[in-house]
C-alpha positions as CSV (number, residue, x, y, z in Angstrom):
1,M,-22.4,-55.7,-65.7
2,P,-23.6,-52.2,-66.8
3,F,-23.5,-51.1,-63.2
4,V,-19.9,-52.4,-62.8
5,R,-18.8,-50.8,-66.0
6,N,-20.4,-47.5,-65.0
7,G,-18.4,-47.6,-61.7
8,V,-15.2,-48.4,-63.5
9,D,-15.8,-45.6,-66.0
10,K,-16.4,-43.0,-63.3
11,A,-13.4,-44.1,-61.3
12,A,-11.1,-44.1,-64.4
13,N,-12.2,-40.6,-65.4
14,R,-11.8,-39.4,-61.8
15,V,-8.3,-40.8,-61.6
16,S,-7.4,-39.3,-65.0
17,R,-8.4,-35.8,-63.8
18,L,-6.1,-36.2,-60.8
19,G,-3.2,-38.0,-62.6
20,Y,-3.0,-35.7,-65.6
21,G,-3.0,-32.7,-63.3
22,F,0.6,-33.4,-62.4
23,L,2.0,-36.0,-64.9
24,P,2.7,-33.5,-67.7
25,W,4.9,-31.5,-65.3
26,V,6.8,-34.7,-64.3
27,V,7.4,-36.1,-67.7
28,Q,9.7,-33.7,-69.7
29,S,8.4,-34.7,-73.1
30,W,4.8,-34.1,-72.1
31,R,5.7,-30.7,-70.5
32,D,6.5,-29.6,-74.0
33,V,3.1,-30.4,-75.4
34,H,0.3,-27.8,-75.6
35,V,-3.3,-29.1,-75.2
36,E,-6.4,-27.3,-76.3
37,H,-9.3,-29.0,-74.5
38,N,-12.9,-29.6,-75.4
39,V,-13.1,-28.4,-79.0
40,P,-16.6,-29.3,-80.4
41,Y,-16.5,-31.3,-83.6
42,R,-20.3,-31.9,-83.8
43,N,-22.9,-30.9,-81.3
44,P,-21.2,-28.4,-78.9
45,R,-23.8,-29.3,-76.2
46,R,-22.7,-32.9,-76.0
47,R,-19.5,-33.9,-74.0
48,S,-19.4,-36.9,-76.3
49,H,-18.9,-34.6,-79.3
50,L,-15.7,-32.9,-78.0
51,L,-12.1,-33.4,-78.9
52,D,-8.7,-32.3,-77.6
53,V,-5.9,-31.0,-79.8
54,Y,-2.3,-31.9,-78.8
55,R,0.7,-30.2,-80.4
56,R,4.4,-29.7,-79.4
57,K,4.9,-26.1,-78.2
58,D,8.1,-25.8,-80.3
59,A,6.5,-27.2,-83.5
60,I,6.7,-25.0,-86.6
61,G,4.5,-25.3,-89.6
62,Q,2.0,-28.0,-90.4
63,L,2.4,-31.4,-88.7
64,P,1.3,-34.8,-89.8
65,C,-1.8,-35.6,-87.8
66,V,-3.4,-38.4,-86.0
67,L,-7.1,-39.0,-85.2
68,Y,-7.1,-41.0,-82.0
69,I,-10.2,-43.1,-81.0
70,H,-10.1,-44.4,-77.5
71,G,-11.1,-47.9,-76.3
72,G,-13.4,-49.0,-73.4
73,A,-15.7,-51.8,-74.6
74,F,-18.0,-49.2,-76.3
75,S,-19.4,-48.4,-72.9
76,M,-16.8,-46.5,-70.9
77,M,-13.6,-44.4,-70.9
78,S,-13.1,-41.1,-72.8
79,K,-10.5,-38.9,-74.4
80,D,-9.5,-37.9,-70.9
81,T,-8.7,-41.4,-69.7
82,H,-6.6,-41.9,-72.8
83,R,-4.6,-38.7,-72.7
84,I,-1.5,-40.9,-72.3
85,M,-1.8,-42.0,-75.9
86,A,-2.2,-38.5,-77.2
87,Y,0.7,-37.2,-75.1
88,V,3.0,-39.9,-76.3
89,L,2.2,-39.3,-80.0
90,A,2.3,-35.5,-79.7
91,A,5.6,-35.6,-77.9
92,Q,7.0,-37.5,-80.9
93,G,6.0,-34.7,-83.3
94,Y,2.4,-35.5,-84.4
95,Q,-0.6,-33.2,-84.2
96,V,-3.2,-35.3,-82.3
97,F,-6.9,-35.0,-82.3
98,N,-8.1,-37.2,-79.4
99,I,-11.9,-37.6,-79.6
100,N,-14.9,-38.5,-77.5
101,Y,-17.8,-40.4,-79.0
102,R,-21.2,-41.6,-77.8
103,L,-21.1,-44.7,-75.7
104,G,-23.4,-47.7,-75.3
105,P,-25.5,-49.4,-74.3
106,V,-27.5,-46.1,-74.4
107,H,-26.0,-45.1,-77.7
108,T,-25.6,-48.2,-79.9
109,Y,-24.5,-48.8,-83.5
110,P,-24.2,-46.8,-85.7
111,R,-23.9,-43.8,-83.4
112,P,-20.3,-44.3,-82.2
113,L,-19.2,-44.9,-85.8
114,K,-21.1,-41.8,-87.0
115,D,-19.3,-39.8,-84.4
116,A,-15.9,-41.1,-85.5
117,M,-16.8,-40.2,-89.1
118,A,-17.9,-36.7,-88.0
119,A,-14.7,-36.2,-86.1
120,F,-12.7,-37.3,-89.2
121,E,-14.6,-34.9,-91.4
122,W,-14.1,-32.1,-88.9
123,V,-10.3,-32.7,-88.9
124,L,-10.3,-32.5,-92.7
125,D,-12.2,-29.2,-92.6
126,N,-10.6,-27.6,-89.6
127,G,-7.3,-29.3,-88.9
128,A,-5.2,-26.9,-90.9
129,K,-6.5,-24.0,-88.6
130,Y,-4.7,-25.8,-85.7
131,G,-1.5,-26.5,-87.7
132,A,-2.3,-30.0,-89.0
133,D,-1.3,-31.2,-92.4
134,T,-4.5,-33.0,-93.4
135,N,-2.8,-34.5,-96.4
136,R,-0.8,-36.6,-93.9
137,I,-3.4,-38.2,-91.6
138,A,-3.4,-41.4,-89.7
139,I,-6.3,-43.0,-87.7
140,I,-5.3,-44.9,-84.6
141,G,-7.5,-46.6,-82.0
142,E,-7.3,-49.5,-79.5
143,S,-9.8,-52.2,-78.4
144,A,-13.3,-50.9,-79.2
145,G,-11.6,-47.9,-80.8
146,A,-9.8,-50.3,-83.1
147,N,-13.1,-51.5,-84.3
148,L,-14.2,-48.0,-85.1
149,T,-10.8,-47.2,-86.6
150,A,-11.0,-50.2,-89.0
151,A,-14.6,-49.5,-89.9
152,L,-13.9,-45.8,-90.6
153,A,-10.9,-46.7,-92.8
154,Y,-13.1,-49.2,-94.7
155,C,-15.8,-46.5,-95.3
156,I,-13.2,-44.0,-96.4
157,T,-11.9,-46.4,-99.1
158,H,-15.0,-48.4,-100.0
159,P,-18.5,-47.4,-101.2
160,R,-21.2,-48.5,-98.9
161,P,-25.0,-48.4,-99.1
162,E,-25.5,-46.8,-95.6
163,P,-26.1,-43.0,-96.1
164,F,-23.9,-42.0,-93.3
165,A,-21.0,-44.0,-94.8
166,Q,-21.6,-42.7,-98.3
167,R,-20.8,-39.1,-97.1
168,V,-17.3,-40.0,-95.8
169,F,-16.5,-42.0,-98.9
170,E,-17.4,-39.1,-101.1
171,R,-14.9,-36.9,-99.4
172,D,-12.2,-38.8,-101.3
173,A,-9.8,-38.3,-98.5
174,Q,-6.3,-39.8,-98.5
175,L,-5.2,-41.8,-95.5
176,S,-1.5,-42.1,-94.9
177,C,-1.9,-45.2,-92.6
178,V,-4.2,-46.9,-90.1
179,A,-3.4,-48.5,-86.8
180,P,-6.2,-50.6,-85.2
181,L,-4.6,-52.0,-82.0
182,Y,-5.8,-55.3,-80.3
183,G,-9.4,-54.8,-81.4
184,L,-12.6,-56.7,-81.2
185,L,-13.1,-56.6,-85.0
186,D,-15.7,-59.2,-85.6
187,L,-18.8,-59.0,-83.4
188,H,-20.6,-61.9,-85.1
189,D,-20.8,-65.0,-82.9
190,V,-18.4,-63.8,-80.1
191,E,-18.7,-67.3,-78.6
192,R,-16.2,-68.4,-81.2
193,F,-13.5,-67.2,-78.8
194,W,-14.3,-70.1,-76.4
195,R,-16.3,-72.7,-78.4
196,D,-13.3,-74.9,-78.6
197,P,-13.3,-77.0,-75.3
198,K,-9.6,-76.3,-74.8
199,K,-10.1,-72.5,-75.1
200,N,-13.2,-72.7,-72.9
201,K,-11.2,-74.2,-70.1
202,R,-8.5,-71.5,-70.4
203,M,-10.8,-68.5,-70.7
204,A,-12.1,-67.2,-67.4
205,G,-15.8,-66.5,-67.0
206,W,-15.4,-62.8,-66.5
207,I,-13.5,-62.5,-69.8
208,K,-16.4,-64.2,-71.6
209,G,-18.7,-61.7,-69.8
210,E,-16.6,-58.8,-70.9
211,I,-16.6,-59.9,-74.6
212,R,-20.4,-60.5,-74.5
213,G,-20.9,-57.2,-72.8
214,T,-18.8,-55.3,-75.3
215,A,-20.9,-56.8,-78.2
216,Y,-24.1,-55.9,-76.3
217,S,-22.9,-52.3,-75.6
218,Y,-22.4,-51.7,-79.3
219,L,-25.4,-53.5,-80.7
220,G,-27.8,-53.6,-77.8
221,R,-30.7,-56.1,-78.2
222,R,-29.8,-56.5,-81.9
223,V,-26.6,-58.4,-81.0
224,S,-28.2,-61.7,-82.3
225,R,-28.6,-60.0,-85.7
226,T,-25.0,-58.9,-86.2
227,L,-24.9,-59.8,-89.8
228,Q,-27.5,-57.1,-90.5
229,F,-24.9,-54.6,-89.4
230,P,-21.7,-55.4,-91.4
231,L,-19.9,-52.3,-90.4
232,A,-19.9,-53.4,-86.8
233,S,-17.6,-56.3,-87.9
234,P,-15.1,-54.6,-90.2
235,L,-12.8,-57.6,-90.1
236,R,-15.4,-59.6,-92.1
237,L,-15.5,-56.8,-94.7
238,F,-11.7,-56.8,-95.1
239,E,-11.9,-60.6,-95.5
240,Q,-14.1,-60.2,-98.6
241,A,-12.8,-59.3,-102.0
242,P,-12.6,-55.6,-102.8
243,I,-15.9,-54.3,-104.2
244,A,-16.3,-52.3,-107.4
245,G,-15.3,-48.6,-107.0
246,S,-13.2,-49.1,-103.9
247,R,-9.9,-47.4,-103.5
248,A,-6.5,-48.8,-102.5
249,L,-6.2,-49.4,-98.7
250,P,-3.4,-47.5,-96.9
251,P,-0.8,-49.4,-94.9
252,F,-1.9,-50.9,-91.6
253,F,-0.1,-51.4,-88.3
254,S,-1.3,-53.5,-85.4
255,T,-0.1,-55.0,-82.2
256,V,-1.4,-57.6,-79.7
257,G,-0.2,-59.8,-76.8
258,T,-0.5,-63.6,-76.8
259,A,-2.4,-63.4,-73.5
260,D,-5.0,-61.1,-75.1
261,P,-8.3,-63.1,-75.9
262,L,-8.6,-60.9,-79.0
263,L,-5.4,-62.2,-80.5
264,S,-7.2,-64.2,-83.2
265,D,-9.0,-61.1,-84.6
266,T,-5.8,-59.2,-84.9
267,I,-4.1,-62.1,-86.8
268,R,-7.1,-62.5,-89.0
269,L,-6.9,-58.8,-89.9
270,R,-3.2,-59.2,-90.9
271,D,-4.1,-62.3,-93.0
272,A,-7.0,-60.5,-94.7
273,L,-4.9,-57.5,-95.6
274,H,-2.0,-59.5,-96.9
275,K,-4.5,-61.4,-99.1
276,R,-5.5,-58.1,-100.6
277,G,-1.9,-57.1,-101.1
278,T,-2.0,-54.5,-98.4
279,E,0.8,-54.0,-95.9
280,C,0.0,-54.9,-92.3
281,D,2.9,-54.5,-89.9
282,L,1.9,-56.7,-87.1
283,H,3.8,-57.0,-83.8
284,V,2.8,-59.9,-81.5
285,F,4.2,-59.8,-77.9
286,S,4.6,-63.0,-76.0
287,G,2.7,-63.2,-72.7
288,E,1.3,-59.6,-72.9
289,I,-2.3,-58.9,-71.9
290,H,-4.9,-56.6,-73.4
291,A,-3.9,-52.9,-73.5
292,F,-0.3,-53.7,-72.4
293,N,1.0,-50.7,-74.3
294,V,-0.4,-48.4,-71.8
295,M,2.1,-49.6,-69.2
296,L,5.0,-47.5,-70.4
297,W,7.3,-48.7,-67.6
298,R,7.4,-52.1,-69.2
299,A,9.9,-53.0,-72.0
300,A,7.2,-54.6,-74.2
301,A,5.2,-51.3,-74.2
302,R,8.2,-49.2,-75.1
303,E,9.1,-51.7,-77.8
304,Q,5.5,-51.4,-79.2
305,W,5.6,-47.6,-79.2
306,G,9.0,-47.6,-80.9
307,A,7.7,-49.9,-83.6
308,L,4.6,-47.7,-84.1
309,F,6.8,-44.6,-84.3
310,G,9.0,-46.2,-87.0
311,F,5.9,-47.2,-89.0
312,L,4.4,-43.7,-88.7
313,E,7.7,-42.1,-89.7
314,T,7.9,-44.3,-92.8
315,H,4.3,-43.6,-94.0
316,M,3.7,-40.1,-92.8
317,H,7.1,-38.5,-93.5
318,G,7.0,-36.7,-90.2
319,T,9.3,-33.8,-89.3
320,S,10.2,-35.3,-85.9
321,P,13.4,-37.3,-85.5
322,E,13.0,-41.0,-86.0
323,A,12.4,-42.8,-82.6
324,P,15.5,-44.6,-81.4
325,A,15.0,-48.3,-80.6
326,E,15.2,-47.5,-76.8
327,A,12.5,-44.8,-77.0
328,P,14.2,-42.6,-74.4
329,H,11.2,-40.3,-73.9
330,Y,9.3,-43.2,-72.2
331,M,12.3,-44.5,-70.3
332,S,12.1,-41.3,-68.4
333,L,8.5,-42.1,-67.5
334,A,9.6,-45.5,-66.3
335,E,12.2,-44.0,-64.1
336,T,9.6,-41.6,-62.7
337,F,7.4,-44.5,-61.5
338,A,10.4,-46.4,-60.2
339,E,11.2,-43.5,-57.9
């Protein structure tokens, strides 16, 4: 499995280098975005500690900003494979900081989470130099990045005993909103996804392998001791009552398809947040698979992005025009592929 994932990762990064060499010139809204590549947020010698800054070329003044944390089962992909997410958000008028972080199984918990925290602190300290309004900041991530997004949001708003988490809490930063998309949010007992005989029959063996591999990539040989690492399962923390000294949670947005095996984690997150009195704007798309929102030529993906834009506009008071229901920027991308 690690060998296969390594091959997929190399192929995805290679294709990304080729594809993003011409796509920004084909898609009009992307052509209007300036990208500053490979800005170090932690150790400048590590590729895993670099980020890219996306901003519309015609933007004036400070923009509401997004810290974006890519997915990839904690073991593959990068900020480069996920440029599409950053371009889409930046074209809509947000300043985007799209980050790399250390990957497993070489770099296991808590290293990826520590990197996400370091990137967040870097944005707080340096974002204004690039034109970002750090008083209006959202954290967005999908899949494995959704786990890191949720855990980071929890640590920003809740005191924790882990020294690396205490630092980010003490920054007393204000989050405008958070969007963990279709994430594996509870790594404890991943066999729960198929323990029911009916679910077991419906779930292919390779999907089970991917879920197990994702947990192993994040926790390594400690995967059987998941409860000793509560921040690796942020969903369970949100399902608990708020602890003394915690701050109010920001509004959440999430999305998932009914054909995504991680559907249950996303619904549990919505239920846990509602129980706490926190807004969670959840959009469930019938028949859609994991990571469906990347396929911008599909109606469901465009609908998901339109919903996210509306949510961000409501909670970040952005300067960009509100996204119309049809999301015309991305219709042009669909037409490009159709040609």
